[in-house]
Backbone atoms as SQL, in Angstrom:
CREATE TABLE atoms (id INTEGER PRIMARY KEY, chain TEXT, resi INTEGER, resn TEXT, atom TEXT, x REAL, y REAL, z REAL);
INSERT INTO atoms VALUES
  (1, 'A', 1, 'MET', 'N', 0.931, -1.281, 0.199),
  (2, 'A', 1, 'MET', 'CA', 0.162, 0.034, 0.166),
  (3, 'A', 1, 'MET', 'C', 1.003, 1.069, 0.132),
  (4, 'A', 2, 'PRO', 'N', 0.382, 2.243, -0.783),
  (5, 'A', 2, 'PRO', 'CA', 1.436, 3.268, -0.867),
  (6, 'A', 2, 'PRO', 'C', 1.183, 4.210, 0.626),
  (7, 'A', 3, 'GLN', 'N', 2.591, 4.793, 0.989),
  (8, 'A', 3, 'GLN', 'CA', 2.354, 5.385, 1.857),
  (9, 'A', 3, 'GLN', 'C', 1.780, 6.861, 1.674),
  (10, 'A', 4, 'GLU', 'N', 1.734, 7.434, 0.416),
  (11, 'A', 4, 'GLU', 'CA', 1.443, 8.740, -0.040),
  (12, 'A', 4, 'GLU', 'C', 0.690, 8.741, -1.140),
  (13, 'A', 5, 'ILE', 'N', -0.291, 9.273, -1.458),
  (14, 'A', 5, 'ILE', 'CA', -1.141, 9.608, -2.618),
  (15, 'A', 5, 'ILE', 'C', -0.998, 10.819, -3.316),
  (16, 'A', 6, 'VAL', 'N', -0.546, 10.876, -4.269),
  (17, 'A', 6, 'VAL', 'CA', -0.541, 12.549, -5.129),
  (18, 'A', 6, 'VAL', 'C', -1.608, 12.131, -6.014),
  (19, 'A', 7, 'ILE', 'N', -2.491, 13.677, -5.742),
  (20, 'A', 7, 'ILE', 'CA', -3.704, 13.646, -7.050),
  (21, 'A', 7, 'ILE', 'C', -3.269, 14.402, -7.790),
  (22, 'A', 8, 'LYS', 'N', -3.606, 14.522, -8.749),
  (23, 'A', 8, 'LYS', 'CA', -3.102, 15.446, -9.799),
  (24, 'A', 8, 'LYS', 'C', -4.042, 15.980, -10.492),
  (25, 'A', 9, 'THR', 'N', -5.191, 15.439, -10.783),
  (26, 'A', 9, 'THR', 'CA', -6.245, 15.952, -11.446),
  (27, 'A', 9, 'THR', 'C', -7.366, 16.337, -10.794),
  (28, 'A', 10, 'GLU', 'N', -8.451, 16.736, -11.055),
  (29, 'A', 10, 'GLU', 'CA', -9.999, 16.709, -10.511),
  (30, 'A', 10, 'GLU', 'C', -10.511, 15.727, -10.545),
  (31, 'A', 11, 'LYS', 'N', -10.461, 14.604, -11.701),
  (32, 'A', 11, 'LYS', 'CA', -10.811, 13.473, -12.026),
  (33, 'A', 11, 'LYS', 'C', -10.478, 12.442, -10.819),
  (34, 'A', 12, 'GLN', 'N', -9.306, 12.410, -10.472),
  (35, 'A', 12, 'GLN', 'CA', -8.427, 11.879, -9.986),
  (36, 'A', 12, 'GLN', 'C', -9.113, 12.164, -8.214),
  (37, 'A', 13, 'TYR', 'N', -8.930, 13.274, -7.857),
  (38, 'A', 13, 'TYR', 'CA', -9.606, 13.748, -6.525),
  (39, 'A', 13, 'TYR', 'C', -11.124, 13.501, -6.435),
  (40, 'A', 14, 'GLU', 'N', -11.835, 12.954, -7.240),
  (41, 'A', 14, 'GLU', 'CA', -12.972, 12.956, -7.258),
  (42, 'A', 14, 'GLU', 'C', -13.017, 11.321, -6.812),
  (43, 'A', 15, 'GLU', 'N', -12.417, 10.582, -7.957),
  (44, 'A', 15, 'GLU', 'CA', -12.500, 9.167, -7.615),
  (45, 'A', 15, 'GLU', 'C', -11.835, 9.014, -6.069),
  (46, 'A', 16, 'ASN', 'N', -10.712, 9.746, -5.701),
  (47, 'A', 16, 'ASN', 'CA', -10.206, 9.339, -4.562),
  (48, 'A', 16, 'ASN', 'C', -11.466, 9.496, -3.182),
  (49, 'A', 17, 'MET', 'N', -12.015, 10.641, -3.624),
  (50, 'A', 17, 'MET', 'CA', -13.173, 10.925, -2.460),
  (51, 'A', 17, 'MET', 'C', -14.280, 10.133, -2.378),
  (52, 'A', 18, 'ILE', 'N', -14.548, 9.390, -3.503),
  (53, 'A', 18, 'ILE', 'CA', -15.449, 8.290, -3.729),
  (54, 'A', 18, 'ILE', 'C', -15.189, 7.074, -3.014),
  (55, 'A', 19, 'ALA', 'N', -13.888, 6.583, -3.203),
  (56, 'A', 19, 'ALA', 'CA', -13.217, 5.577, -2.572),
  (57, 'A', 19, 'ALA', 'C', -13.267, 5.620, -1.139),
  (58, 'A', 20, 'VAL', 'N', -12.999, 6.711, -0.638),
  (59, 'A', 20, 'VAL', 'CA', -12.649, 6.998, 0.840),
  (60, 'A', 20, 'VAL', 'C', -14.228, 6.829, 1.441),
  (61, 'A', 21, 'PHE', 'N', -15.378, 7.347, 0.929),
  (62, 'A', 21, 'PHE', 'CA', -16.826, 6.959, 1.258),
  (63, 'A', 21, 'PHE', 'C', -17.139, 5.451, 1.147),
  (64, 'A', 22, 'GLU', 'N', -16.820, 4.833, -0.239),
  (65, 'A', 22, 'GLU', 'CA', -17.166, 3.503, 0.114),
  (66, 'A', 22, 'GLU', 'C', -16.177, 3.007, 0.970),
  (67, 'A', 23, 'LEU', 'N', -15.037, 3.227, 1.038),
  (68, 'A', 23, 'LEU', 'CA', -14.402, 2.037, 2.046),
  (69, 'A', 23, 'LEU', 'C', -14.758, 2.514, 3.802),
  (70, 'A', 24, 'GLN', 'N', -15.524, 3.881, 4.052),
  (71, 'A', 24, 'GLN', 'CA', -15.949, 4.034, 5.419),
  (72, 'A', 24, 'GLN', 'C', -17.117, 3.255, 5.169),
  (73, 'A', 25, 'GLU', 'N', -17.965, 3.249, 4.292),
  (74, 'A', 25, 'GLU', 'CA', -19.089, 2.073, 4.733),
  (75, 'A', 25, 'GLU', 'C', -18.922, 0.940, 4.490),
  (76, 'A', 26, 'LYS', 'N', -17.688, 0.410, 4.770),
  (77, 'A', 26, 'LYS', 'CA', -17.691, -0.955, 4.808),
  (78, 'A', 26, 'LYS', 'C', -18.056, -1.076, 6.733),
  (79, 'A', 27, 'GLU', 'N', -18.933, -2.526, 6.753),
  (80, 'A', 27, 'GLU', 'CA', -19.016, -2.652, 8.138),
  (81, 'A', 27, 'GLU', 'C', -18.288, -2.993, 9.153),
  (82, 'A', 28, 'GLU', 'N', -17.164, -3.371, 9.201),
  (83, 'A', 28, 'GLU', 'CA', -16.126, -3.300, 10.027),
  (84, 'A', 28, 'GLU', 'C', -14.714, -2.793, 9.466),
  (85, 'A', 29, 'LEU', 'N', -14.055, -1.816, 9.724),
  (86, 'A', 29, 'LEU', 'CA', -13.121, -1.386, 9.252),
  (87, 'A', 29, 'LEU', 'C', -11.932, -1.661, 10.241),
  (88, 'A', 30, 'THR', 'N', -10.682, -2.240, 9.225),
  (89, 'A', 30, 'THR', 'CA', -9.678, -2.877, 10.072),
  (90, 'A', 30, 'THR', 'C', -8.514, -1.549, 10.250),
  (91, 'A', 31, 'ALA', 'N', -7.608, -2.002, 10.687),
  (92, 'A', 31, 'ALA', 'CA', -7.019, -0.758, 11.415),
  (93, 'A', 31, 'ALA', 'C', -6.067, -0.440, 10.167),
  (94, 'A', 32, 'GLU', 'N', -5.724, -1.513, 9.021),
  (95, 'A', 32, 'GLU', 'CA', -5.346, -1.216, 7.699),
  (96, 'A', 32, 'GLU', 'C', -6.186, 0.119, 7.242),
  (97, 'A', 33, 'ASP', 'N', -7.692, -0.301, 7.025),
  (98, 'A', 33, 'ASP', 'CA', -8.478, 0.251, 6.380),
  (99, 'A', 33, 'ASP', 'C', -8.528, 1.929, 6.975),
  (100, 'A', 34, 'LEU', 'N', -8.560, 1.721, 8.132),
  (101, 'A', 34, 'LEU', 'CA', -8.323, 3.282, 8.714),
  (102, 'A', 34, 'LEU', 'C', -7.370, 3.979, 8.604),
  (103, 'A', 35, 'LYS', 'N', -6.033, 3.547, 8.334),
  (104, 'A', 35, 'LYS', 'CA', -4.584, 3.711, 7.846),
  (105, 'A', 35, 'LYS', 'C', -4.976, 4.239, 6.500),
  (106, 'A', 36, 'GLN', 'N', -5.378, 3.303, 5.675),
  (107, 'A', 36, 'GLN', 'CA', -5.617, 3.633, 4.412),
  (108, 'A', 36, 'GLN', 'C', -6.876, 5.087, 4.238),
  (109, 'A', 37, 'ILE', 'N', -7.984, 5.550, 4.731),
  (110, 'A', 37, 'ILE', 'CA', -8.651, 6.531, 4.826),
  (111, 'A', 37, 'ILE', 'C', -8.007, 7.725, 5.112),
  (112, 'A', 38, 'ASP', 'N', -7.158, 7.585, 6.243),
  (113, 'A', 38, 'ASP', 'CA', -5.846, 9.049, 6.602),
  (114, 'A', 38, 'ASP', 'C', -5.342, 9.076, 5.376),
  (115, 'A', 39, 'ILE', 'N', -4.643, 8.385, 4.715),
  (116, 'A', 39, 'ILE', 'CA', -4.006, 8.807, 3.572),
  (117, 'A', 39, 'ILE', 'C', -4.650, 9.136, 2.610),
  (118, 'A', 40, 'MET', 'N', -5.702, 8.582, 2.266),
  (119, 'A', 40, 'MET', 'CA', -6.508, 9.102, 1.410),
  (120, 'A', 40, 'MET', 'C', -7.056, 10.697, 1.495),
  (121, 'A', 41, 'LEU', 'N', -7.645, 10.813, 2.655),
  (122, 'A', 41, 'LEU', 'CA', -8.067, 11.700, 3.215),
  (123, 'A', 41, 'LEU', 'C', -6.967, 13.139, 2.943),
  (124, 'A', 42, 'ALA', 'N', -5.811, 12.844, 3.617),
  (125, 'A', 42, 'ALA', 'CA', -4.655, 13.642, 3.332),
  (126, 'A', 42, 'ALA', 'C', -4.321, 14.359, 1.949),
  (127, 'A', 43, 'ALA', 'N', -4.293, 12.970, 1.134),
  (128, 'A', 43, 'ALA', 'CA', -3.924, 13.539, -0.166),
  (129, 'A', 43, 'ALA', 'C', -5.271, 14.801, -0.592),
  (130, 'A', 44, 'GLY', 'N', -6.394, 14.097, -0.307),
  (131, 'A', 44, 'GLY', 'CA', -7.246, 15.098, -0.650),
  (132, 'A', 44, 'GLY', 'C', -7.212, 16.648, -0.263),
  (133, 'A', 45, 'GLU', 'N', -7.085, 16.718, 0.895),
  (134, 'A', 45, 'GLU', 'CA', -6.722, 18.073, 1.317),
  (135, 'A', 45, 'GLU', 'C', -5.462, 18.628, 0.763),
  (136, 'A', 46, 'ARG', 'N', -4.403, 17.903, 0.401),
  (137, 'A', 46, 'ARG', 'CA', -3.472, 18.636, -0.356),
  (138, 'A', 46, 'ARG', 'C', -4.037, 19.147, -1.723),
  (139, 'A', 47, 'TYR', 'N', -4.601, 18.252, -2.301),
  (140, 'A', 47, 'TYR', 'CA', -5.258, 18.277, -3.732),
  (141, 'A', 47, 'TYR', 'C', -6.177, 20.029, -3.407),
  (142, 'A', 48, 'GLU', 'N', -6.817, 20.052, -2.424),
  (143, 'A', 48, 'GLU', 'CA', -7.672, 20.873, -2.214),
  (144, 'A', 48, 'GLU', 'C', -7.164, 22.552, -1.958),
  (145, 'A', 49, 'THR', 'N', -5.954, 22.342, -1.103),
  (146, 'A', 49, 'THR', 'CA', -5.328, 22.977, -0.606),
  (147, 'A', 49, 'THR', 'C', -4.264, 23.955, -2.089),
  (148, 'A', 50, 'ASP', 'N', -3.852, 23.156, -2.927),
  (149, 'A', 50, 'ASP', 'CA', -3.046, 23.523, -4.098),
  (150, 'A', 50, 'ASP', 'C', -4.190, 23.612, -5.127),
  (151, 'A', 51, 'HIS', 'N', -5.046, 23.190, -5.434),
  (152, 'A', 51, 'HIS', 'CA', -5.787, 23.179, -6.813),
  (153, 'A', 51, 'HIS', 'C', -7.319, 24.218, -6.700),
  (154, 'A', 52, 'LEU', 'N', -7.905, 23.998, -5.364),
  (155, 'A', 52, 'LEU', 'CA', -9.258, 24.596, -5.371),
  (156, 'A', 52, 'LEU', 'C', -9.645, 25.750, -4.731);
């Protein structure tokens, strides 16, 4: 699993945020799931700061 996600386009940003939502919908989240959510949200925040 990547330690960092770099989002370069609005489409990647949208796909990332949809993936976060879908992952959060899982019935039971593992520690790995929570870690992945944090990485994905951080990538989204960086994109928002830099491009929106």
